[in-house]
TIRO-2110 file (N, C-alpha, C; in Angstrom, 1 decimal):
// TIRO-2110
2.4, 13.6, 27.2, N, 1, A
2.1, 12.2, 26.9, CA, 1, A
3.4, 11.5, 26.6, C, 1, A
3.5, 10.6, 26.8, N, 2, A
4.6, 9.4, 27.3, CA, 2, A
4.6, 9.1, 25.7, C, 2, A
5.9, 9.0, 24.7, N, 3, A
6.2, 8.3, 24.0, CA, 3, A
5.7, 6.8, 24.1, C, 3, A
6.4, 6.5, 25.0, N, 4, A
6.2, 4.4, 24.9, CA, 4, A
5.1, 4.2, 25.7, C, 4, A
4.5, 3.5, 25.4, N, 5, A
3.1, 2.9, 26.2, CA, 5, A
3.2, 1.6, 26.8, C, 5, A
4.5, 0.6, 26.4, N, 6, A
4.5, -0.5, 26.9, CA, 6, A
3.2, -2.2, 26.2, C, 6, A
2.1, -1.3, 25.1, N, 7, A
1.4, -2.6, 24.8, CA, 7, A
2.0, -3.0, 23.9, C, 7, A
2.9, -2.9, 23.5, N, 8, A
3.6, -3.7, 22.3, CA, 8, A
4.5, -4.5, 22.9, C, 8, A
4.9, -4.5, 24.2, N, 9, A
5.9, -5.2, 24.9, CA, 9, A
5.7, -6.9, 24.6, C, 9, A
4.7, -7.2, 24.3, N, 10, A
4.3, -8.6, 24.3, CA, 10, A
4.3, -9.0, 22.6, C, 10, A
4.9, -8.1, 22.0, N, 11, A
4.6, -8.6, 20.5, CA, 11, A
3.4, -8.5, 19.4, C, 11, A
2.6, -7.4, 19.8, N, 12, A
1.4, -7.2, 19.4, CA, 12, A
1.3, -5.4, 19.1, C, 12, A
0.8, -5.4, 18.2, N, 13, A
0.6, -3.8, 17.7, CA, 13, A
-0.8, -3.4, 17.2, C, 13, A
-1.4, -2.3, 17.6, N, 14, A
-2.3, -1.9, 17.2, CA, 14, A
-2.7, -1.7, 15.3, C, 14, A
-3.6, -1.8, 15.1, N, 15, A
-4.2, -1.5, 13.8, CA, 15, A
-5.6, -0.7, 14.1, C, 15, A
-6.1, -0.6, 13.2, N, 16, A
-7.4, 0.5, 13.1, CA, 16, A
-8.3, -0.4, 12.9, C, 16, A
-9.0, -1.4, 14.1, N, 17, A
-10.1, -2.1, 14.5, CA, 17, A
-9.7, -3.3, 15.2, C, 17, A
-8.3, -3.4, 15.6, N, 18, A
-8.0, -4.4, 16.5, CA, 18, A
-6.3, -4.4, 16.4, C, 18, A
-5.6, -5.6, 16.9, N, 19, A
-4.6, -5.8, 17.2, CA, 19, A
-4.0, -6.6, 16.7, C, 19, A
-2.5, -7.1, 16.3, N, 20, A
-2.1, -7.9, 15.5, CA, 20, A
-0.6, -8.7, 16.0, C, 20, A
-0.5, -9.5, 15.6, N, 21, A
1.6, -9.4, 15.7, CA, 21, A
2.7, -8.2, 15.0, C, 21, A
3.4, -8.3, 15.7, N, 22, A
4.1, -6.7, 14.8, CA, 22, A
4.6, -7.3, 13.6, C, 22, A
4.5, -8.9, 13.2, N, 23, A
5.5, -9.3, 12.0, CA, 23, A
4.1, -10.1, 11.4, C, 23, A
3.1, -9.5, 11.7, N, 24, A
1.9, -9.5, 10.7, CA, 24, A
2.2, -8.9, 9.2, C, 24, A
1.7, -9.5, 8.2, N, 25, A
1.7, -9.4, 6.7, CA, 25, A
1.4, -7.8, 6.8, C, 25, A
0.1, -7.4, 7.1, N, 26, A
-0.4, -6.0, 7.2, CA, 26, A
0.6, -4.9, 7.7, C, 26, A
1.0, -5.3, 9.1, N, 27, A
2.0, -4.4, 9.5, CA, 27, A
3.2, -4.2, 8.5, C, 27, A
4.0, -5.5, 8.1, N, 28, A
5.1, -5.7, 7.1, CA, 28, A
4.6, -4.5, 6.2, C, 28, A
3.6, -4.7, 5.4, N, 29, A
3.1, -4.0, 4.0, CA, 29, A
3.1, -2.6, 4.8, C, 29, A
2.1, -1.7, 5.7, N, 30, A
2.3, -0.3, 6.2, CA, 30, A
3.4, 0.1, 6.6, C, 30, A
4.3, -1.1, 7.6, N, 31, A
5.7, -0.4, 7.8, CA, 31, A
6.9, -0.6, 6.7, C, 31, A
6.7, -0.8, 5.4, N, 32, A
7.7, -0.7, 4.7, CA, 32, A
6.9, 0.8, 4.0, C, 32, A
5.7, 1.3, 3.9, N, 33, A
5.2, 2.2, 3.4, CA, 33, A
5.9, 3.7, 3.9, C, 33, A
5.7, 3.1, 5.4, N, 34, A
6.5, 4.5, 6.4, CA, 34, A
8.1, 4.5, 5.9, C, 34, A
8.7, 3.5, 5.9, N, 35, A
9.9, 3.5, 5.8, CA, 35, A
10.1, 4.1, 3.9, C, 35, A
9.2, 3.9, 3.5, N, 36, A
9.7, 4.8, 2.0, CA, 36, A
9.6, 6.1, 2.4, C, 36, A
8.4, 6.9, 3.3, N, 37, A
8.0, 7.8, 3.6, CA, 37, A
9.0, 8.2, 4.2, C, 37, A
9.9, 7.8, 4.9, N, 38, A
11.2, 8.4, 5.6, CA, 38, A
12.2, 8.6, 4.6, C, 38, A
12.3, 8.0, 3.4, N, 39, A
13.6, 8.4, 2.9, CA, 39, A
13.1, 9.2, 1.7, C, 39, A
11.9, 9.3, 1.3, N, 40, A
11.6, 10.6, 0.5, CA, 40, A
11.6, 11.6, 1.1, C, 40, A
11.8, 11.8, 2.3, N, 41, A
12.5, 13.0, 3.2, CA, 41, A
13.8, 13.2, 3.0, C, 41, A
14.1, 12.1, 3.1, N, 42, A
15.4, 11.9, 3.2, CA, 42, A
16.1, 12.8, 1.7, C, 42, A
15.9, 12.3, 0.7, N, 43, A
15.9, 12.9, -0.6, CA, 43, A
15.6, 13.9, -0.6, C, 43, A
14.3, 14.6, -0.1, N, 44, A
14.3, 15.9, -0.5, CA, 44, A
15.2, 16.8, 0.4, C, 44, A
15.9, 16.5, 0.9, N, 45, A
16.8, 16.8, 1.6, CA, 45, A
18.2, 17.1, 0.7, C, 45, A
18.4, 16.6, -0.3, N, 46, A
19.2, 16.4, -1.4, CA, 46, A
18.9, 17.5, -2.4, C, 46, A
17.8, 17.5, -2.7, N, 47, A
17.2, 18.7, -3.8, CA, 47, A
17.6, 20.3, -3.4, C, 47, A
17.7, 20.8, -4.8, N, 48, A
17.8, 22.4, -4.2, CA, 48, A
17.1, 23.4, -4.3, C, 48, A
16.5, 24.0, -3.5, N, 49, A
15.2, 24.4, -2.9, CA, 49, A
15.0, 25.2, -4.0, C, 49, A
15.6, 26.1, -4.7, N, 50, A
15.0, 27.3, -6.1, CA, 50, A
15.0, 26.3, -7.0, C, 50, A
16.2, 25.7, -7.2, N, 51, A
15.8, 24.8, -8.7, CA, 51, A
14.9, 23.7, -8.7, C, 51, A
15.1, 23.0, -7.4, N, 52, A
14.0, 21.9, -7.7, CA, 52, A
12.3, 22.4, -6.7, C, 52, A
11.9, 23.7, -7.0, N, 53, A
10.8, 23.5, -5.8, CA, 53, A
9.6, 23.0, -6.6, C, 53, A
9.8, 22.5, -7.2, N, 54, A
8.5, 21.9, -7.7, CA, 54, A
8.4, 20.6, -7.5, C, 54, A
9.6, 19.9, -8.0, N, 55, A
10.0, 18.6, -7.2, CA, 55, A
9.6, 18.1, -5.7, C, 55, A
10.1, 19.4, -4.7, N, 56, A
10.1, 19.1, -3.1, CA, 56, A
8.4, 19.6, -2.8, C, 56, A
7.7, 19.9, -3.7, N, 57, A
6.2, 20.5, -3.3, CA, 57, A
5.6, 18.9, -4.0, C, 57, A
6.0, 18.6, -5.1, N, 58, A
5.4, 17.4, -5.0, CA, 58, A
5.8, 15.9, -4.1, C, 58, A
6.8, 16.1, -3.8, N, 59, A
7.4, 15.1, -2.8, CA, 59, A
7.0, 15.3, -1.4, C, 59, A
6.3, 16.6, -1.2, N, 60, A
6.0, 16.6, 0.6, CA, 60, A
4.6, 16.2, 0.4, C, 60, A
3.7, 16.4, -1.0, N, 61, A
2.5, 15.7, -1.2, CA, 61, A
2.6, 14.4, -1.1, C, 61, A
3.3, 13.6, -1.9, N, 62, A
3.6, 12.3, -1.8, CA, 62, A
3.9, 11.7, -0.5, C, 62, A
4.6, 12.4, 0.2, N, 63, A
4.8, 11.9, 1.8, CA, 63, A
3.2, 12.1, 2.3, C, 63, A
2.3, 12.9, 2.4, N, 64, A
1.2, 12.7, 3.1, CA, 64, A
0.7, 11.7, 2.3, C, 64, A
0.5, 11.4, 1.2, N, 65, A
-0.2, 10.4, 0.5, CA, 65, A
-0.1, 9.0, 0.9, C, 65, A
1.6, 9.3, 1.1, N, 66, A
2.0, 7.6, 1.5, CA, 66, A
1.5, 7.4, 3.0, C, 66, A
1.4, 8.3, 3.5, N, 67, A
0.3, 8.3, 5.0, CA, 67, A
-0.4, 8.0, 5.2, C, 67, A
-1.2, 8.2, 3.9, N, 68, A
-2.6, 7.6, 3.7, CA, 68, A
-2.8, 6.6, 3.3, C, 68, A
-1.6, 6.0, 2.7, N, 69, A
-1.6, 4.5, 1.9, CA, 69, A
-1.4, 3.7, 3.1, C, 69, A
-0.5, 4.2, 4.1, N, 70, A
-0.3, 3.6, 5.8, CA, 70, A
-1.5, 3.2, 6.4, C, 70, A
-2.3, 4.3, 6.4, N, 71, A
-3.9, 4.7, 7.2, CA, 71, A
-4.7, 3.5, 6.7, C, 71, A
-4.8, 3.6, 5.5, N, 72, A
-5.3, 2.2, 4.5, CA, 72, A
-5.3, 1.0, 4.7, C, 72, A
-3.6, 0.8, 4.8, N, 73, A
-3.3, -0.9, 5.2, CA, 73, A
-3.5, -1.2, 6.2, C, 73, A
-3.7, -0.4, 7.4, N, 74, A
-3.7, -0.6, 8.9, CA, 74, A
-5.0, -0.8, 8.7, C, 74, A
-5.8, -0.5, 8.2, N, 75, A
-7.3, -0.4, 8.5, CA, 75, A
-7.9, -2.1, 8.0, C, 75, A
-8.2, -2.8, 9.3, N, 76, A
-8.9, -4.2, 9.3, CA, 76, A
-10.4, -4.4, 8.4, C, 76, A
-11.1, -3.5, 8.2, N, 77, A
-12.4, -3.7, 7.8, CA, 77, A
-12.7, -2.3, 7.3, C, 77, A
-13.1, -2.1, 5.9, N, 78, A
-13.3, -0.7, 5.4, CA, 78, A
-14.1, -0.1, 6.0, C, 78, A
-15.3, -0.9, 6.8, N, 79, A
-16.3, -0.5, 7.2, CA, 79, A
-16.2, 0.3, 8.4, C, 79, A
-14.9, 0.2, 8.9, N, 80, A
-14.3, 1.4, 10.1, CA, 80, A
-14.4, 2.7, 10.0, C, 80, A
-13.9, 3.0, 8.4, N, 81, A
-14.0, 4.5, 7.8, CA, 81, A
-13.5, 4.0, 6.2, C, 81, A
-14.0, 5.4, 5.6, N, 82, A
-14.2, 5.5, 4.5, CA, 82, A
-12.4, 5.4, 3.9, C, 82, A
-11.6, 4.6, 2.9, N, 83, A
-10.4, 4.9, 2.4, CA, 83, A
-10.1, 6.2, 2.1, C, 83, A
-8.7, 6.0, 2.1, N, 84, A
-8.1, 7.8, 2.0, CA, 84, A
-7.6, 8.0, 0.5, C, 84, A
-6.8, 6.6, -0.3, N, 85, A
-6.2, 6.9, -1.6, CA, 85, A
-7.2, 6.7, -2.4, C, 85, A
-7.2, 7.1, -3.5, N, 86, A
-8.3, 7.5, -4.4, CA, 86, A
-7.5, 7.3, -6.2, C, 86, A
-8.4, 6.9, -6.8, N, 87, A
-7.9, 6.9, -8.4, CA, 87, A
-7.6, 8.1, -8.8, C, 87, A
-7.9, 9.0, -8.5, N, 88, A
-7.7, 10.6, -8.8, CA, 88, A
-6.2, 10.7, -8.6, C, 88, A
-5.6, 10.4, -7.3, N, 89, A
-4.4, 10.4, -6.6, CA, 89, A
-3.4, 9.7, -7.5, C, 89, A
-3.8, 8.4, -8.3, N, 90, A
-3.2, 7.6, -9.2, CA, 90, A
-3.0, 8.1, -10.3, C, 90, A
-4.0, 9.3, -11.0, N, 91, A
-4.3, 9.9, -12.4, CA, 91, A
-3.1, 10.9, -12.2, C, 91, A
-3.1, 11.5, -11.0, N, 92, A
-2.1, 12.8, -10.7, CA, 92, A
-0.8, 12.7, -10.9, C, 92, A
-0.7, 11.3, -10.4, N, 93, A
1.0, 10.5, -10.5, CA, 93, A
1.5, 10.0, -11.9, C, 93, A
0.3, 9.6, -12.6, N, 94, A
0.6, 10.1, -14.0, CA, 94, A
0.9, 10.9, -14.8, C, 94, A
-0.1, 11.9, -14.8, N, 95, A
0.5, 13.7, -15.1, CA, 95, A
1.7, 13.7, -15.1, C, 95, A
2.0, 13.6, -13.5, N, 96, A
3.1, 14.1, -13.0, CA, 96, A
4.6, 13.3, -13.7, C, 96, A
4.5, 11.6, -14.0, N, 97, A
5.2, 11.4, -14.4, CA, 97, A
5.5, 12.0, -15.8, C, 97, A
4.3, 12.1, -16.9, N, 98, A
4.5, 12.5, -17.7, CA, 98, A
5.1, 14.0, -18.0, C, 98, A
4.9, 15.1, -17.5, N, 99, A
5.3, 16.1, -17.2, CA, 99, A
7.0, 16.2, -16.4, C, 99, A
7.2, 15.2, -16.0, N, 100, A
9.1, 15.1, -15.8, CA, 100, A
9.4, 14.5, -16.8, C, 100, A
9.1, 13.4, -17.0, N, 101, A
9.2, 12.7, -18.6, CA, 101, A
9.9, 13.6, -19.7, C, 101, A
9.0, 14.6, -19.9, N, 102, A
9.1, 15.4, -20.8, CA, 102, A
10.4, 16.2, -20.7, C, 102, A
11.0, 16.4, -19.5, N, 103, A
12.3, 17.8, -19.3, CA, 103, A
13.7, 16.6, -19.3, C, 103, A
13.4, 14.9, -19.6, N, 104, A
14.5, 14.4, -19.4, CA, 104, A
15.1, 14.2, -21.1, C, 104, A
16.4, 13.6, -21.4, N, 105, A
16.5, 13.3, -22.4, CA, 105, A
15.8, 12.0, -22.8, C, 105, A
15.8, 11.4, -24.0, N, 106, A
15.4, 10.1, -24.2, CA, 106, A
16.5, 9.5, -23.7, C, 106, A
15.6, 7.9, -23.1, N, 107, A
16.2, 7.0, -22.6, CA, 107, A
16.8, 5.6, -23.8, C, 107, A
18.2, 5.5, -23.9, N, 108, A
18.0, 4.5, -24.5, CA, 108, A
18.3, 2.9, -24.1, C, 108, A
19.0, 3.1, -23.1, N, 109, A
19.6, 2.1, -22.4, CA, 109, A
19.0, 1.7, -20.9, C, 109, A
19.3, 0.7, -19.9, N, 110, A
18.7, 0.4, -18.8, CA, 110, A
20.3, 1.7, -18.0, C, 110, A
19.3, 1.7, -17.0, N, 111, A
20.4, 3.3, -16.3, CA, 111, A
21.1, 2.4, -14.7, C, 111, A
21.9, 2.9, -14.3, N, 112, A
22.1, 2.7, -12.6, CA, 112, A
22.0, 4.0, -12.1, C, 112, A
21.2, 3.8, -10.8, N, 113, A
21.0, 4.7, -9.9, CA, 113, A
22.9, 5.2, -9.5, C, 113, A
22.8, 6.6, -9.7, N, 114, A
23.3, 7.4, -9.4, CA, 114, A
23.9, 8.5, -10.3, C, 114, A
24.8, 9.4, -10.0, N, 115, A
25.4, 10.7, -10.8, CA, 115, A
25.2, 11.9, -9.8, C, 115, A
24.2, 11.9, -8.6, N, 116, A
24.0, 12.8, -7.6, CA, 116, A
23.1, 12.6, -7.0, C, 116, A
23.7, 13.2, -5.4, N, 117, A
23.1, 12.2, -4.4, CA, 117, A
21.3, 12.4, -4.1, C, 117, A
20.7, 13.7, -4.9, N, 118, A
19.4, 13.6, -4.9, CA, 118, A
19.0, 12.2, -5.9, C, 118, A
19.6, 12.3, -6.8, N, 119, A
19.3, 10.8, -7.9, CA, 119, A
19.3, 9.6, -6.8, C, 119, A
20.3, 9.5, -6.5, N, 120, A
20.8, 8.2, -5.9, CA, 120, A
19.7, 7.8, -4.5, C, 120, A
19.2, 8.8, -4.4, N, 121, A
18.6, 9.0, -3.2, CA, 121, A
16.7, 8.3, -3.9, C, 121, A
16.8, 9.1, -4.9, N, 122, A
15.3, 8.9, -5.2, CA, 122, A
15.3, 7.5, -5.9, C, 122, A
16.6, 7.0, -6.6, N, 123, A
16.0, 5.6, -6.7, CA, 123, A
16.4, 4.6, -5.4, C, 123, A
16.5, 5.0, -4.1, N, 124, A
16.1, 4.5, -3.2, CA, 124, A
14.9, 4.1, -3.0, C, 124, A
14.4, 5.5, -2.8, N, 125, A
12.9, 5.6, -2.7, CA, 125, A
12.3, 4.4, -3.9, C, 125, A
12.6, 4.7, -5.0, N, 126, A
11.7, 3.6, -6.3, CA, 126, A
11.9, 2.0, -5.7, C, 126, A
13.2, 1.8, -5.4, N, 127, A
13.2, 0.3, -4.7, CA, 127, A
12.3, 0.1, -3.2, C, 127, A
12.5, 1.1, -2.6, N, 128, A
11.6, 0.7, -1.5, CA, 128, A
10.2, 0.6, -2.2, C, 128, A
10.0, 1.8, -2.8, N, 129, A
8.5, 1.8, -3.1, CA, 129, A
8.0, 0.3, -3.7, C, 129, A
9.0, -0.5, -4.6, N, 130, A
9.0, -1.5, -4.9, CA, 130, A
8.6, -3.0, -4.3, C, 130, A
9.6, -2.9, -3.2, N, 131, A
9.3, -3.8, -2.0, CA, 131, A
7.8, -3.4, -1.3, C, 131, A
7.8, -2.1, -0.9, N, 132, A
6.0, -2.2, -0.4, CA, 132, A
5.1, -2.3, -1.1, C, 132, A
5.3, -2.5, -2.3, N, 133, A
4.3, -3.0, -3.4, CA, 133, A
4.5, -4.3, -3.7, C, 133, A
5.3, -5.0, -3.3, N, 134, A
5.4, -6.4, -3.1, CA, 134, A
4.5, -7.0, -1.9, C, 134, A
4.9, -6.1, -0.6, N, 135, A
4.5, -6.1, 0.5, CA, 135, A
2.6, -6.2, 0.5, C, 135, A
2.1, -5.5, -0.4, N, 136, A
0.7, -5.2, -0.2, CA, 136, A
0.0, -6.2, -1.1, C, 136, A
1.1, -6.9, -1.6, N, 137, A
0.5, -7.8, -3.1, CA, 137, A
0.2, -9.0, -2.2, C, 137, A
1.2, -9.4, -1.2, N, 138, A
1.0, -10.4, -0.2, CA, 138, A
0.3, -10.4, 0.6, C, 138, A
-0.3, -9.0, 0.8, N, 139, A
-1.6, -8.8, 1.9, CA, 139, A
-2.4, -9.0, 1.0, C, 139, A
-2.9, -8.6, 0.2, N, 140, A
-4.0, -8.5, -0.8, CA, 140, A
-4.2, -10.4, -1.0, C, 140, A
-3.7, -11.2, -1.3, N, 141, A
-3.8, -12.5, -1.1, CA, 141, A
-4.9, -13.1, -0.4, C, 141, A
-4.7, -12.7, 0.8, N, 142, A
-5.5, -13.5, 2.3, CA, 142, A
-6.4, -12.0, 2.9, C, 142, A
-5.7, -11.0, 2.6, N, 143, A
-6.9, -9.9, 3.2, CA, 143, A
-7.5, -8.8, 2.5, C, 143, A
-8.6, -8.3, 2.8, N, 144, A
-9.2, -7.3, 1.7, CA, 144, A
-8.3, -6.1, 2.1, C, 144, A
-7.9, -5.2, 1.2, N, 145, A
-7.2, -3.8, 0.9, CA, 145, A
-8.2, -3.0, 0.0, C, 145, A
-7.6, -1.6, 0.0, N, 146, A
-7.8, -0.8, -1.1, CA, 146, A
-6.9, -0.7, -1.8, C, 146, A
-7.6, -1.2, -3.2, N, 147, A
-7.0, -1.6, -4.7, CA, 147, A
-5.9, -0.4, -5.1, C, 147, A
-6.5, 0.7, -4.5, N, 148, A
-6.1, 1.9, -5.2, CA, 148, A
-4.6, 2.6, -4.4, C, 148, A
-4.4, 1.7, -3.3, N, 149, A
-2.9, 1.5, -2.5, CA, 149, A
-2.2, 0.8, -3.7, C, 149, A
-2.3, -0.3, -3.8, N, 150, A
-1.5, -1.1, -5.0, CA, 150, A
-1.2, -0.3, -6.3, C, 150, A
-2.4, 0.2, -7.2, N, 151, A
-2.1, 0.9, -8.1, CA, 151, A
-1.7, 2.2, -8.2, C, 151, A
-1.4, 3.1, -6.3, N, 152, A
-0.7, 4.0, -6.4, CA, 152, A
0.9, 3.7, -6.0, C, 152, A
1.3, 2.6, -5.3, N, 153, A
2.6, 2.6, -5.0, CA, 153, A
3.0, 2.0, -6.4, C, 153, A
2.0, 1.4, -7.4, N, 154, A
2.9, 0.6, -8.1, CA, 154, A
3.2, 2.1, -9.5, C, 154, A
2.5, 3.1, -9.5, N, 155, A
2.7, 4.6, -10.2, CA, 155, A
4.0, 5.4, -9.8, C, 155, A
3.8, 5.1, -7.9, N, 156, A
4.8, 6.1, -7.5, CA, 156, A
6.4, 5.5, -8.0, C, 156, A
6.3, 4.3, -7.6, N, 157, A
7.4, 3.6, -8.2, CA, 157, A
8.4, 4.1, -9.7, C, 157, A
7.2, 4.5, -10.7, N, 158, A
7.6, 5.0, -12.0, CA, 158, A
7.9, 6.5, -12.1, C, 158, A
7.3, 7.2, -10.9, N, 159, A
7.3, 8.7, -10.6, CA, 159, A
9.1, 8.7, -10.0, C, 159, A
9.2, 8.0, -9.2, N, 160, A
10.7, 8.1, -8.4, CA, 160, A
11.7, 7.6, -9.6, C, 160, A
11.4, 6.7, -10.2, N, 161, A
12.2, 6.4, -11.6, CA, 161, A
12.6, 8.0, -12.5, C, 161, A
11.4, 8.3, -12.8, N, 162, A
11.3, 9.6, -13.4, CA, 162, A
12.2, 10.7, -12.7, C, 162, A
11.6, 11.2, -11.9, N, 163, A
12.2, 12.3, -11.0, CA, 163, A
13.7, 12.3, -10.5, C, 163, A
14.1, 10.9, -10.5, N, 164, A
15.6, 10.6, -10.4, CA, 164, A
16.3, 10.9, -11.3, C, 164, A
16.0, 10.8, -12.9, N, 165, A
16.5, 11.1, -14.1, CA, 165, A
16.1, 12.8, -14.2, C, 165, A
15.2, 13.3, -13.8, N, 166, A
15.1, 14.8, -13.7, CA, 166, A
16.1, 15.2, -12.6, C, 166, A
16.4, 15.0, -11.5, N, 167, A
17.5, 15.6, -10.6, CA, 167, A
18.7, 15.0, -11.2, C, 167, A
19.1, 14.1, -11.8, N, 168, A
20.5, 14.7, -12.9, CA, 168, A
20.5, 15.4, -13.4, C, 168, A
19.1, 15.2, -14.4, N, 169, A
19.5, 16.2, -15.6, CA, 169, A
19.6, 17.8, -15.3, C, 169, A
18.7, 18.0, -14.3, N, 170, A
18.6, 19.5, -13.2, CA, 170, A
20.3, 19.7, -12.9, C, 170, A
21.2, 19.0, -12.5, N, 171, A
22.3, 19.2, -11.6, CA, 171, A
23.6, 18.8, -12.7, C, 171, A
22.7, 18.7, -14.1, N, 172, A
23.8, 19.0, -15.3, CA, 172, A
24.7, 17.1, -15.5, C, 172, A
23.9, 16.6, -14.6, N, 173, A
24.8, 15.0, -14.6, CA, 173, A
23.6, 14.2, -15.8, C, 173, A
24.3, 13.1, -17.1, N, 174, A
23.8, 12.7, -17.3, CA, 174, A
23.2, 11.6, -16.5, C, 174, A
22.7, 10.3, -17.2, N, 175, A
22.0, 9.0, -16.5, CA, 175, A
23.4, 8.3, -16.8, C, 175, A
23.0, 7.3, -16.0, N, 176, A
24.5, 6.2, -15.6, CA, 176, A
24.1, 5.3, -16.3, C, 176, A
24.3, 4.8, -17.3, N, 177, A
23.9, 3.9, -18.2, CA, 177, A
24.7, 2.4, -18.0, C, 177, A
23.9, 1.5, -17.9, N, 178, A
24.4, 0.2, -17.6, CA, 178, A
25.1, -0.2, -18.9, C, 178, A
26.8, -0.3, -18.8, N, 179, A
27.7, -0.8, -20.0, CA, 179, A
27.1, -2.1, -20.7, C, 179, A
26.5, -3.0, -20.4, N, 180, A
26.3, -4.1, -21.2, CA, 180, A
24.7, -3.9, -21.7, C, 180, A
24.4, -3.2, -21.4, N, 181, A
22.9, -3.1, -22.0, CA, 181, A
22.7, -2.4, -23.6, C, 181, A
22.3, -3.5, -24.6, N, 182, A
21.5, -3.0, -25.6, CA, 182, A
20.3, -1.9, -25.5, C, 182, A
20.4, -1.1, -26.7, N, 183, A
19.5, -0.3, -27.0, CA, 183, A
18.0, -0.8, -26.4, C, 183, A
17.4, -0.9, -25.3, N, 184, A
16.2, -1.4, -25.3, CA, 184, A
14.7, -0.4, -24.7, C, 184, A
15.2, 0.8, -25.2, N, 185, A
13.9, 1.8, -24.9, CA, 185, A
13.7, 2.2, -26.1, C, 185, A
12.1, 2.6, -26.5, N, 186, A
11.9, 3.4, -27.9, CA, 186, A
11.9, 4.7, -27.2, C, 186, A
12.0, 5.8, -28.5, N, 187, A
12.4, 7.3, -27.9, CA, 187, A
11.3, 7.9, -27.7, C, 187, A
11.0, 8.7, -27.4, N, 188, A
10.1, 9.7, -26.9, CA, 188, A
9.3, 9.5, -28.3, C, 188, A
7.7, 9.6, -28.3, N, 189, A
7.4, 10.0, -29.5, CA, 189, A
6.5, 11.7, -29.4, C, 189, A
END
């Protein structure tokens, strides 16, 4: 099988159910999710295989699920096949956020990305995830989408924030606090 097909040379690409312009809002949405998936893989390379085995397993599952998000976003009509991203996947992300958040010290101020390579890379994942979410919001204004994808991406960016803090904590680095920030967060209860 050849990697190149030449079918996109005229600026069109295939989606599930037809062809659209390569800069179509739908392609922008699932393309940004694909970019996110790549950054997740990069972040995984900065984690310690033994110390962070749980994070690595969860991030691998997230890579599969962001592929599912992209697949749902590439679908022109739900009638063509069932959606892959479900409310249960969003619920699991919330459970992971709670689990990992319990591992970190209370946060009081805004924090800056950094501390360790893994943490910085996970913050990149967080910001790319937020951009993907914005692209999905734009898409949803004019075309039908799986609403669970939007919810999933919203929760996923929160998870990336949390696991970036976990990566720093496990590496023995504290959060890098924004020095001009007042205490803006409540203590964990």
